[in-house]
N, C-alpha and C positions, 0 to 999 in steps of 0.2 A: 775941475770936479774930485772932485773928493775921492780918497778911494776906498771908502765902506760904498758909497755909490756906486763906481765900474765894479765892482765885483755885484753886487747883484744885479746889474744890466751883464753881465758875463754868465752867471746865470742860470739868469732866464732866457738867452741863449742856447743854453749849453739844452734845457727841460726840451725847448721849441720841438731841435734838432731832434733829441731822443723820437719825440711823442710825435711824430710825421715817419718814423723809421720803423715804427713797434703797433702803434695804431693801425697800419691798412696789413701787417701779416695777423693781428687777430680780428681783425671786422672781416676778412678778403674771405677767406673757409667758410666764417660764419652763413657771408652773405649768400652766398653758392647755395648756404646746404638750404636756406631757408626760402631760394628763389628753388631749388628742384624740389622741396617739401608742397612748396603754390603751387607747383606746375602739376604735385602727382596726384590733387584729389581734382583738379580739370580734366586730369583723361580719365582718370575713372567718373567724374561726371556724364566727361562725353561718350561713355561706354556701355549703351542701355542692357547689354549681355549682364543675366541675373548670374550673381558671383554664387556659386556650388562650390562644396566640397567631396570628393571623389576618391576611389578605391579599387582598384586594378585587382581586379581575380584571380588567384592562384587555386590549384589545388591541395589542397593539407588533408595528412590524415588525420579522421576521426571518429572516438571510439563511440560508434553509435551506442548510445542506453535511456531509458527513460527511465523517471523518480514519480514514485505517486503516493498515495499515504494507506496506512491501511491498518487489522484488527488484527489481534495476538486469539483463538482462543485455546480452548486447552480439547484433546485428542477424543479425549471422548469427557462427556457432560453431563449426569441425572439427577437426577430432583426426585430425594426417594417422598415417597408419598407409601402406604395404605392402600391393599385391594380394600379392606373389613376393615370392619365399622368395627371399636373395641376400646377396651383400657393398655393402657402397655405399662408390660408386669417388668420391662428390663431395660437399661440401654447397654450395648459391649461395647460403644462405642464414646473413644474421647474427643473432643472441638479439636480438629485439627493430622488425630491421627493419622498415617499408610495406615490401611485394609489391603490384604489382599481378594481375588477373585474367589464367591462364595462362602467370606464369612459372614456370620452372623450379628447382624448391627440392631435390630428389636426387633423383642417379642411382645405379643398381645394375647391379653387372655386366649382361652383355649380349653377352659376344664369344659366346657358341659360337652365342649369336640370329642373331648379325652374319654368323657363318661359315656359319649356316644359308637366310638370306637370300640371301648372295651364292651359293650351290650355286642356290636357286629359280631362280635371276634367268639361270643360266647356260641352263640347263634348256629355261626359257620366251623364251629368243631362236633355243633350238633347235628348238621346239616353235613357234614365228613363221614360222621359216622356212619348217621342213616346210607346213606351214597353204598360205601363200602363192606354193608351188610347183602345192599340187595342188592351187588356188584356178584360175592363171593356167588349170589343164590340165583341169579342170569345162567354161573357158570355151571350152573347143577341143573340148572332150566323147574325152579325150585321156586320160579317167581311172572310176571309177566315184563314184558321188555317195556310198556307204560308206563310202569310204579316205577322202574331203575330212572326212564329218561325225566319221572315230576322230580323225581329225588337230587339228582344231577343237575336239572335247570334250577332249584333251588340256591345248591351251596353255589355256582353259577354267579346266581342273583344277590347271596349276603356277598361272596367276593366284591363284586362292583362296588357293591353299600359299599364295604370297608375300604377302598379303590379311591372313591371319589368324598372320601372322613379322610382320610389322610388328605386329598388334596386340598383341604380346606383349614386346615392343618397346617399348609404350610404358605398359606396364604395369612395366615397370624406370622409369617418368620419373615424378616427381611434382611438379606443378603447383600453383601459387597455386588452389579452386577461384574466386576471388570475392575483390576488392582487401583491403585489408586488414593486419594486425601479426602478426606471424609474435613468438612467446612462446621461453618458454626447449624449447631442446633435452634429448633425452634419447637421443643415439647421436653419434657421428664419423664419421669419412668411416675405414674397415673394415672398419666393426664391420658381424656375418651378422645382420641382421633377417629377424622374418616376417610373417606379417601381421598378428600381433597385438603386434608390436612398438610399440612409442608410437614417435614421434616430436619434436611438439611440434603446440606448437596454433594454429591462427589464429581470426582475431576481428578483426568488423566493427564496430569501436566508436562509430560516428556513424554512423546516430545511435544512443537506443538505446532496450532494453524495456523498460518496469515493468509488472511483474506483483503485484495485488494484488488479496484479494476486498472486498467489500462486505457487510451481513447482509440476506440472503432478503427481507427485506421491502423492501428496496427493489433491488428489480430489477425494477420497473417503472419504475423513475426513470430510468435510464438510459439514454445510446443510444449508437453510432455518433458517432464525433465529437466527444465530450465531448470538454470544456478539464477539467484537472487540474493540480495544480500539486504542486512534490514537490520537499524537500531534503535533501542526505545527513545522516547522523547528525554531528555535530560540528561544520554549518555551517549559518548564516545562510543560505546565499546559496539564494533561490530559483529554482525551473527549472519550465518548463511543455512539459505535454506536450498528446496527444490519445487519446483510445480508439481505436482501430480492430480489435477482435475481443472481443469477450463470448461465455463457455465457453455452451454453445446448453443448459446443465445447473446444475444446485446440487448443488453439491455433499454427499452425504449426512450427512459424516460433523461437520461443522463450520453447515451450512446457509446458509451463502455461495454467493456467485454472483463468480466469478473469473472479472478482464478483464486485458485489457494495452494498454495502452501506447505510446504510444512518442516519442521526444522527443530535438531537437536534443544534439547534443557537440561539436560544432567544436572547443573547448578543449580536451578527453579527458579534463575532471577528473572524470566523474563515470565508477566503473571497472563492468565489469559483478559480481555477486555482491555487488555494497554494499548496504547494509539502507537505506532511503527512506522520511519520512513523507510519507505523500500525501494529500493536504487539495483534494478535488472537492464543486463547488458545484453544486447539485440547486436548487429554484425556489425561489422568494424568495417572503413570506409577510408580505403589509403589513398584517394586525389577526391577527396570531397569539395563541394566549393561552397564559405559559410559567407553570408551578409548581412553584418548587422540585425536587427528583425528595427528601426527605425525607421529603414530603407524603405521595406515591403507596404507594398497600398493591398487593402481590405479593397475586395470590387465583389458586387453581387453575384460576378459565373466565377470567384474564383481572388488571385489575386498573379500582383504584379510590381514592378520596378522599370527605375528608369535608367537609362545608360548613354554614356553620350560616342557618341557617332559625327563624326565630319562637323564638331563647334555645334553640335544641336545636340536636346536631350526627344531620347526616344524613348519607346511604351515598349516591354515586357513583359508578355503574361508568362507566369510561373508554377510552378510543382514545387509541395515543400515538403519535405522531411522531417527531422528531429528539430523541437528546440529548448538553444540551453539559456542559461540565462537574459542572455545579452545577443543571440549567435540565432539561426535559420540553418538548414540545411534545405540549399537548392538541386533539388533533386534531377529536374529539366526545365530551360530557356535559357540556358545563360552556360556562357562557353567561357575557359581558361585565355585570362587575355582582355576578356569585358573589362570595360571602363564604367565602374555604376554609381550611380550619383548615390549621395548617402545624409545628403540637407536639400531645403529646397523642396517638401512632398507635395505642402499643400499649393506654392506657388508653379513647379511643375508645368508643359501641358507640348502634347508631340508637335516635335520639330519646332519645339520653344529654341531659341538662338540663349546659350548659355557659354560661361568659360568657369573654367575651374581654376578657383583662389587657392584650393589647398589642396594635397593628398593624404589621407592616413594608413592606415599599416592595418595590411591583408590581416 
């Protein structure tokens, strides 16, 4: 046998021996794992119980609050309109002006009324002189009482006429009813206006009012002077207000309670008509039971959940409180330590055999 062939045979024997040692070590554990994995589907296949996820309920602190949308209103808001028809002779404001209560804003032509006033004043002067002469004669018993009474009555009638004319003159003047800001005007000097004409709008924007509504079930939790926070759409700045008025009835169409709050607006960044997001805090609950909203099953008579008891699913009627984005406060029907089922709501039935495949955090 040649030396080359001898080396080839020796090498083949060595490779064979090494293979016999290494291959069982590699394939052995893998074979066991494959065998176990093959057994698990078989075991699961034999288990006919519905696999569900669950959570053990534990009490936790819960800050009870309600989120709602609202609308900003001016503290006072008036559309300026004339009481009488006439031609505008003067405008005493500019758009956007801050005005004070009683400031003259618009003057309507009153030349005819002024002429009537002067005529009435002349008549009053004559009537007053006649009344004074007759009064002196009465003191000396030189005239009849009836004649003096006629003169006095005439004087009083003229005085009443003058008061009426002055009242009509006042109607030709439009004054600011309160401190506020004038908006955009719709008339100019020389315009002929009537009581239906829109002149401008005046608003008091500090403070401002906030109108919002809450669901009917929270109506007993809100009181006057209760504080709330809100922010304008597109802004992260929060403002604080307080409830000062509560509508004394529930809106039938929406089943909501309307609230009105008031808030400071010194910087005047909150404009009337703005959309705001409101958050009003209710009482804080120290030992609340919170469950995922997907675990709640709506029914005709209320709501229910499924809990795990002795390997079976059992239905529980529950009463609900505040809802958050993902959780619901259960006020009645569950106890700490209950195992709540959170999946399989459509398949579950009372007394149905189930197995818990996984626990989720409370």
